[in-house]
N, C-alpha and C positions, 0 to 999 in steps of 0.2 A: 716147810717152802720157802725156800731163800729170794733174796730180792737182792741182784751185784747191781750195783750199780758204777761205774765209774765218771769220772767226770773230769769235762771238758766245754769249748767252742763250739760250735755245730761247723760246718761249711771247708771247704779245702782250702782257706786261706789260712787256719784256726789248728789245719791237718797235723802238723810235727811241731805245731809250739809243745813249749816244755808245761803248759799249763794244761796239753791235752794227755800226758803221759796215762792220765785212770779211761779216754777211750781205749789206750791203746791196747794197754792190757785185759780189757773188756774183748777185744776184738782178737789178741791170741788166746780168753780162754775160750769164746766162737768157736775157731779152728781147733783148737787140741780138740773138744772134746764133743762135736757134730753137733752144733747148737741149729736148731731149726731159720730159716732167713728170718735176718732183723725185719720188723715191721712198724710203720706208723704208726705207735699208742701211747698213750698218754705226758701227751705233748712228748714224745723223744721216741727213738728207733728200741725198740724190745726184741728179743729172742728166745727161748725155752730152751734149757738143755739139762742133761743131767752129768751128776757132778756125785761118783761112786752110786751110793745108796739114794741123793738126794737130788730132787727139782729143783731145780730155779728158776728167778726172771735176770735173766743179764739185761739192762737199760742200762743205754748214754742219753742222758737230756737234752733237748733238744732247745732249748729255753735260754741259751746263754747263761755263765754259769751263775752270775748271777741271780738267779730265777732257779734255778735246779732243786730249789722242794719242791716248787708246783706241780715237778715230774713226778716228783718217788714218789709224794704225798699221794695221787693220783693213784699211781699203781700199786702203793701200801694197802689203800681202801680197796681199792677191787680184789686183790687176793683176800683180803684182810691177813697181811703178815703182820706178825709182832715186827714192833720195835726189835728186838731183840732179833730178833731174821731177817735186819737189815744191814749188809756190810757195804758201805764207801771207798772204791779204790779212788786214793786222788796224790795229788803230787806236793809233795814235803819240803818247805826250800830248809826247815830247820835239822834235816838227814844229811848227813854226805849221800853225792853220789851213787847210783845203785844198793843203795840199800836200803831193808823195807822193814817195817816196823806196824807192827797188831795191836791198837788198841782202843779199850771198850769205853763210851763218854769221852770228857774232858773236854776241854778248850779250844776253840777252832782254827787258834792261832792270824784271828786276820784271812781265812781262806775263804770271799764270797761264796763259795758251793757250801761248803758246810754251814757254814754263820744259816743261808736259806733253810739247807734241809730239816736243822735245830731252832729255827724258829715254826716252818712247817708241818713237822711231821714230834720232839720231840729229841733230847738228845745221846737217850744211850742206844746207844748203834754203833755198830761195830766199824772201825775206821781201819782198811790200811794204807798208810805212808810209805805213798812210795821217793826213795828221797833222788831230789836233781839239784840241790846245794844252794847255795846262799850266792848272788855276785859280788857279797862284802863291805854293803854300801845299800841302805833303805832306799835312796835318793831311786836304785837302779834296778830294782825290783823290777816294777810297774811292765819294764821293759826286758828284763831277764825271761820271765815268765813268759811272753805274749812274743816270744823270738823263734824260730825253730830251732831244732838240738844241732851241735855241731857234727861238722862228723864222724871229729874222734868219737862224740857220743855213742852216736848209731848204735854199734856193738853191744856197748852194757845194755842200751835201750834195752836193744833185739831180745839179749839175752835175759835181762831180770823178765822181763816181760811172758818170754816164754815158760822162763824158771817157776812164774808164779802159776802158768794156764799149765804147767803140767801137774802141781804140787794142789792144785785149786778143789778138788774134792775134799781134800786135808780139813781144810781152810771153811769150806760147806761143811762137813761135818761137827767144827765148835772146836776142831785143837788149833788155837790161836798159835802159843807155844813150840806144837810139833810143825804148823807149819813154816812158820817163821826160823824156826830151825833150816830148817830142807831149805828154803830159798838161799838162803847164808851159803850152807853146803856146795850147794850147786854153782853160786856166786865166786866163791873160794877156789872151786873147781878149773870156775873157765878162766880165772887170771882178775876177777876185781875183788879184790882182795882189799884194796887201796887207790880209789880212781879219785884224782882232782878235779875241782869246777873247772870252769874256762877260766882257763884265762891267767890258773895258779899255777908258783913253779913249783917241779919236783923237789 
């Protein structure tokens, strides 16, 4: 069994924030693969889904980003899921918009959700990094991630979440490189080979 976690902040106020792309991706997987209804569990919202040959729990922690690890660790303990079978979907400032990368372990790059999970569960889980781009100035980061995606960004966000969801069985099977490549090709095919960050000139 896999535990697939999307990171974000709870409540309508944050629903379309850049920081919440992990929640958006989880919702896309749930919709594409007919997951069970989300229920309040593990200090979050959880649903069950079958992805190819793998059963998975989809989890959206409702603890606010900085305490995501409490929710993840509770679900992990309940289902006795190995840390190597935990997959975390999160926004990534240091990746261009509409790009996706998968990595195992590594640093948390200042991401408070990852920091909390690492503190509660350990570090050797898979991270699916969903590129949102960087505002260009470190002082602008907080406002950038806690603001909604702009109208010009919404189309690639939708396509990235759809491509991720379509290929979620490949991710669940552990084929990281194949998953990454399939999502990349899908995004290139939809015209998202080179997306500028908001305010960046062509």
